C-alpha positions in Angstrom: 160.4 17.7 -13.3 163.0 18.9 -10.8 163.9 22.0 -12.8 160.2 22.8 -13.3 159.6 22.7 -9.6 162.5 25.0 -9.0 161.1 27.5 -11.5 157.7 27.4 -9.8 159.3 27.8 -6.3 161.2 30.8 -7.6 158.0 32.4 -8.9 156.2 31.8 -5.7 159.0 33.4 -3.8 158.6 36.5 -5.9 154.9 36.6 -5.3 155.6 36.3 -1.5 158.0 39.2 -1.7 155.5 41.4 -3.4 152.8 40.5 -0.8 155.1 41.3 2.1 155.8 44.7 0.6 152.1 45.5 0.3 151.5 44.5 3.9 154.4 46.7 5.0 153.0 49.6 3.1 149.6 49.0 4.9 151.4 48.9 8.3 153.2 52.2 7.7 149.9 53.9 6.5 148.0 52.6 9.6 150.7 53.9 11.9 150.7 57.3 10.3 146.9 57.6 10.4 146.8 56.5 14.1 149.5 59.1 15.0 147.5 61.8 13.2 144.3 60.9 15.0 146.1 60.9 18.4 147.6 64.3 17.6 144.2 65.7 16.7 142.7 64.3 19.8 145.3 65.8 22.0 144.9 69.2 20.3 141.1 69.0 21.0 141.7 68.2 24.6 144.1 71.0 24.9 141.6 73.5 23.6 138.9 72.2 26.0 141.3 72.5 28.9 141.7 76.2 28.1 138.0 76.9 29.0 138.2 76.1 32.8 141.5 78.0 32.9 139.9 81.1 31.4 136.9 80.8 33.8 139.3 80.5 36.7 141.1 83.7 35.7 137.9 85.6 35.4 136.7 84.3 38.8 140.0 85.3 40.4 139.8 88.8 38.9 136.2 89.1 40.1 137.0 88.0 43.6 140.0 90.3 43.8 137.9 93.2 42.7 135.2 92.4 45.3 137.8 92.0 48.1 139.4 95.3 47.2 136.1 97.2 46.9 135.4 99.9 49.4 133.6 98.8 52.6 130.0 99.8 53.2 127.6 100.3 56.0 125.8 97.3 57.4 122.4 97.3 59.1 122.7 95.3 62.3 119.4 95.8 64.1 117.7 95.9 66.6 114.5 95.9 64.4 112.9 98.6 66.5 111.1 101.8 65.5 113.2 104.9 65.2 116.5 104.6 67.0 117.1 108.0 68.7 120.3 107.6 70.8 123.4 105.5 71.0 126.0 105.0 73.7 129.0 102.7 74.2 129.6 100.8 77.4 133.0 100.9 79.2 136.1 100.7 77.0 136.8 97.2 78.2 133.5 95.9 76.9 131.7 95.6 73.5 128.4 96.8 75.0 126.2 99.2 72.9 123.0 100.8 74.1 120.4 102.0 71.6 117.5 104.1 72.8 114.3 104.1 70.7 110.7 105.1 70.7 110.0 101.5 71.9 112.4 101.4 74.9 116.0 100.5 75.3 118.0 97.8 73.4 121.4 96.4 74.3 124.1 94.5 72.4 126.9 92.7 74.3 128.8 91.7 71.1 129.4 94.9 69.2 126.0 95.0 67.6 125.8 91.4 66.2 122.9 90.5 68.4 120.4 92.7 70.3 117.9 92.2 73.2 115.4 94.6 74.8 116.5 95.8 78.3 113.4 97.4 79.6 112.9 95.8 83.0 111.8 98.7 85.2 111.2 101.1 82.4 107.7 102.3 81.6 106.1 100.3 78.8 106.7 101.9 75.5 109.0 104.6 77.0 111.0 106.7 74.5 114.7 106.7 75.4 116.2 110.0 74.2 119.6 109.8 75.8 121.9 107.1 77.4 124.9 108.0 79.6 127.1 105.3 81.0 129.2 106.4 84.0 132.8 106.3 82.9 134.1 105.7 86.4 131.7 102.9 87.6 131.3 99.8 85.5 127.7 98.8 85.1 126.2 102.2 86.1 124.1 103.6 83.3 121.6 106.6 83.2 118.8 106.9 80.7 116.8 110.0 79.9 113.3 109.2 78.8 109.9 110.8 78.3 109.1 109.7 81.8 112.2 111.2 83.5 115.6 109.8 84.4 116.3 106.1 85.2 119.3 104.4 86.7 120.7 100.9 86.2 123.5 99.5 88.4 123.8 96.2 86.4 124.6 97.4 82.9 121.0 97.8 81.9 119.5 94.5 83.2 117.2 96.4 85.6 116.1 100.1 85.9 114.7 102.3 88.6 113.3 105.8 88.4 115.5 108.6 89.6 113.3 111.6 88.8 112.7 113.3 92.1 112.6 117.1 91.5 112.2 116.8 87.8 109.1 118.4 86.2 106.3 116.0 85.2 104.4 115.8 82.0 105.5 116.8 78.6 107.7 119.7 79.7 109.6 117.3 81.9 110.6 115.0 79.1 114.4 114.4 79.5 116.0 115.0 76.1 119.7 115.1 77.0 122.1 113.9 79.8 125.7 114.8 80.7 128.0 113.7 83.5 130.5 116.1 85.1 133.9 114.7 84.1 135.5 116.0 87.3 132.7 114.7 89.6 130.7 111.7 88.3 128.1 112.3 91.2 127.0 115.5 89.4 124.7 115.1 86.5 122.9 117.5 84.2 119.6 116.8 82.5 118.1 118.8 79.6 114.3 118.9 79.2 111.8 119.5 76.5 110.4 122.7 77.9 112.0 123.5 81.3 115.6 124.1 80.5 118.4 122.4 82.5 118.3 120.5 85.8 121.3 119.4 88.0 121.8 116.6 90.5 124.8 116.5 92.9 124.0 113.0 94.4 124.0 110.6 91.4 120.5 111.4 90.3 118.8 110.9 93.6 117.3 114.4 93.5 117.3 117.2 91.0 117.0 121.0 91.0 116.4 123.6 88.3 119.5 125.1 86.7 117.9 127.5 84.3 118.9 131.0 85.3 119.7 133.0 82.2 118.1 130.4 79.8 115.2 131.4 77.6 111.8 130.7 79.1 110.5 127.3 78.2 113.8 126.3 76.6 114.0 122.9 74.9 117.5 121.4 75.2 118.7 119.2 72.4 122.2 118.5 73.6 124.5 119.1 76.7 128.3 119.2 76.9 130.4 119.3 80.1 134.1 120.1 79.7 136.8 120.4 82.3 139.0 123.5 81.7 141.6 124.1 84.3 139.9 124.0 87.7 136.4 124.7 86.4 133.8 122.9 84.4 132.3 124.6 81.3 128.8 123.7 80.4 127.2 124.2 77.0 123.6 123.7 76.0 122.3 123.5 72.4 118.8 124.9 72.4 115.9 124.8 70.0 115.6 128.1 68.2 118.3 129.7 70.4 121.7 128.4 69.3 124.2 127.8 72.1 124.3 128.9 75.8 127.2 128.6 78.1 127.7 128.3 81.9 131.0 128.8 83.6 129.8 128.2 87.2 128.5 124.6 87.0 125.1 125.5 85.7 124.1 128.2 88.2 123.9 130.9 85.5 123.8 130.8 81.7 124.5 133.2 78.9 124.0 133.2 75.2 127.1 132.3 73.1 125.9 132.8 69.5 128.3 135.2 67.8 128.7 134.0 64.3 125.6 131.7 64.4 122.5 132.4 62.3 119.9 134.2 64.4 117.3 131.8 65.9 119.1 128.7 64.6 118.3 125.3 66.2 121.3 124.0 68.2 121.2 120.3 67.8 124.5 118.7 68.9 127.8 119.6 70.6 131.4 118.3 70.5 134.7 119.3 72.1 138.0 118.6 70.4 140.5 117.4 73.1 143.5 117.9 70.8 142.6 121.6 70.5 141.9 123.3 73.9 139.0 125.7 73.4 138.0 124.0 70.2 134.3 123.4 70.1 131.8 122.3 67.4 128.0 122.8 67.3 125.7 121.0 64.9 122.7 123.2 63.9 119.7 123.2 61.6 122.0 125.1 59.2 125.1 122.9 59.2 128.2 122.7 61.4 130.0 125.6 63.1 133.4 125.7 64.8 134.7 127.9 67.7 138.4 128.2 68.7 137.6 130.2 71.8 135.1 128.2 73.9 132.1 129.4 72.0 132.8 133.1 72.1 132.8 133.2 68.2 131.7 130.7 65.6 132.5 130.1 62.0 130.7 127.9 59.5 132.4 124.7 58.4 130.0 123.3 55.9 132.0 122.6 52.8 130.7 119.2 51.6 127.5 119.2 53.7 125.4 120.3 50.8 123.6 123.5 49.8 121.8 124.5 51.9 123.8 122.7 54.5 122.3 119.6 56.1 121.0 119.5 59.6 123.6 118.1 62.0 121.9 116.0 64.6 125.1 114.4 66.2 128.8 114.9 66.2 131.5 112.4 67.3 135.2 111.7 66.9 137.7 108.9 67.1 139.2 109.5 70.6 142.4 107.7 69.5 142.7 110.0 66.4 140.9 113.2 67.4 141.5 114.8 64.0 138.9 112.5 62.5 135.4 113.9 63.2 132.0 112.6 62.1 128.6 114.2 61.6 125.2 112.5 61.6 123.0 114.7 59.4 119.7 114.8 57.6 121.3 113.5 54.5 123.7 110.8 55.9 126.9 110.4 57.8 130.0 112.6 56.9 133.6 112.8 58.1 136.3 115.4 58.1 140.1 115.1 58.8 140.8 118.9 58.8 138.6 120.4 61.4 135.6 120.6 59.3 137.2 122.6 56.4 135.9 119.8 54.1 133.4 117.0 54.6 132.7 113.9 52.6 130.3 111.0 52.9 131.7 108.1 54.9 130.4 105.3 52.6 127.4 103.9 50.8 124.8 101.6 52.4 122.7 104.0 54.4 119.1 104.5 53.1 118.9 107.7 51.1 116.5 110.3 52.4 116.6 109.0 56.0 118.3 111.2 58.6 121.0 109.9 60.8 120.1 110.8 64.4 123.0 109.6 66.6 126.6 108.4 66.5 128.9 106.2 68.6 132.5 105.4 67.7 134.9 102.8 69.0 138.3 104.6 68.6 141.3 103.1 67.0 144.9 104.4 66.8 145.7 102.4 63.6 142.5 102.9 61.6 139.1 104.5 61.5 137.7 102.3 64.3 134.1 101.2 64.3 131.3 103.7 63.7 127.7 103.1 64.7 125.0 105.3 63.3 121.3 105.5 64.1 119.5 105.7 60.8 116.1 104.3 61.7 117.9 101.1 62.7 121.6 100.9 63.8 124.2 100.7 61.1 127.8 99.8 61.5 130.8 100.8 59.5 132.9 99.2 58.2 130.8 96.2 57.3 132.7 93.7 59.6 130.7 90.8 58.1 132.0 91.4 54.6 135.5 92.4 55.6 135.9 89.4 57.9 133.8 86.5 56.7 133.9 87.8 53.1 137.7 87.8 53.2 137.8 84.3 54.5 135.5 83.1 51.7 137.7 84.9 49.2 140.9 83.2 50.5 139.2 79.8 50.4 138.0 80.3 46.8 141.4 81.6 45.7 143.0 78.6 47.2 140.7 76.3 45.2 141.5 78.2 42.1 145.2 77.9 42.7 144.8 74.1 43.0 142.8 74.1 39.7 145.6 76.1 38.0 148.1 73.4 39.2 145.9 70.6 37.9 145.5 72.4 34.5 149.2 72.9 34.3 149.9 69.2 34.8 147.3 68.2 32.2 148.7 70.6 29.7 152.2 69.3 30.3 151.1 65.7 29.7 149.4 66.7 26.5 152.4 68.6 25.3 154.6 65.5 25.9 152.2 63.3 23.9 152.1 65.9 21.1 155.9 66.0 21.0 156.1 62.2 20.7 153.5 62.1 18.0 155.4 64.7 15.9 158.8 62.8 16.0 160.1 61.7 12.6 158.8 58.2 11.5 160.7 55.6 9.5 160.5 56.2 5.8 157.8 54.2 4.0 159.0 51.8 1.2 158.3 52.7 -2.4 154.8 52.0 -3.6 154.4 48.6 -5.5 152.5 48.7 -8.8 151.4 46.0 -11.3 153.6 47.5 -14.0 157.3 46.7 -13.4 159.8 49.4 -13.9 163.0 49.0 -15.9 165.0 47.9 -12.9 162.5 45.2 -12.0 162.3 44.0 -15.6 166.0 43.8 -15.8 166.1 41.8 -12.5 163.5 39.4 -13.7 165.3 39.0 -17.0 168.5 38.1 -15.3 166.8 35.6 -13.1 165.2 34.0 -16.2 168.5 33.8 -18.0 170.2 32.2 -15.0 167.4 29.6 -14.8 167.7 28.8 -18.5 171.4 28.2 -18.2 170.9 25.9 -15.3 168.1 23.9 -16.8 169.5 23.7 -20.3 168.0 24.0 -23.8 165.2 21.7 -23.1 163.7 23.9 -20.5 164.0 26.9 -22.8 162.3 25.0 -25.6 159.6 23.8 -23.2 158.6 27.3 -22.4 158.0 28.1 -26.0 156.0 24.9 -26.7 152.3 25.4 -27.1 150.4 24.3 -23.9 153.4 24.4 -21.7 152.1 25.6 -18.4 154.7 24.9 -15.7 155.5 21.8 -13.6 152.1 20.6 -13.0 151.1 20.6 -16.7 154.3 18.7 -17.8 153.7 16.0 -15.3 150.1 15.4 -16.5 151.4 15.0 -20.0 
């Protein structure tokens, strides 16, 4: 019985060995499948993480393109009908005056906000010209269809200063100029009575029209100091340019080189070029290098036929840059009018620009205000200031997103690297059919057992009905 139990125990050990090998094979297979699934999952997450990265790159490119785009004009108000005139306050303020067919409007913050300043002005007065006194802070003159008005508090209140001016339609004041050498002396252009002069800060006026065409309508006036004298220029409807060298006492035509009967619309002196003078006409712009004695067309870029030039202005910190408000938009030149180009987009097409005002800058173009129905400002300070801030904030957020994506990708790469490391070799697959080596091993074990148990055990295996230890005991 003892040897039969030993033989059964040996057989059970063999069966246990075979079961352990199968379990080990199952464990290796499970580990390999789990690693493959984890690797596939990491690869899928890696592909999904590429999508926000691509979107971030596209957004950054779009924002950089927007931030680097050319500035445009910006409409800034004041929501009035037909702005006709513009003027800047003193250089130490950000005050802007806008005259319209509905009175006067004023901005104290560079055009961001506007308010009507009509206290003392006739209801619905048309303000054709505004002239702040450069030597007295708060003193402003307004030329209207009801004469000249004066404000001593920067436009808060107005009083009539029209004594001596003609009344009715011919007395409509269309232009104002202040003598640069004597701010007490003012000149007023009218819509049918030529020029008037005041020597007592607009308290009284007298006609100054000797030599002017009868019934002359004045569109613009210019007073320039040259040496010890003051040169006056008047741009007239249908009569070009007239000049006075004696303070307005007498006038003479100064039209050599101008088209016959052309409308003179605007005037500008060039401080950097003594004797340099520009006139805007109904047939483009003209330049004189000899105080108006001779004129030459400077219309390249103003269209064909040349646009009407209603206003001329320059950057007083960089006088080489000159601007023209025309019937087709706002243009600029940096070479004395030899070539003009449009300032920028943003102004309504088909609407004439009637007036200009420029805040000069030595390091840039400054700030340009144009009357094109409403007041427009260039460059668009809202987009170049607030827009740049928004761009910076968004780019900062995108930068943080890039950092986060980089860290996520790095973690995924680490996990992929670990999942792809070599694994322990799996054991050889166990089958029901024993190979030669296994058969040999079993034969050797059986032979050893036969030698230990003796002949009886060997004979017992070959006896019919022998079935192992339990069967022998039952017999």
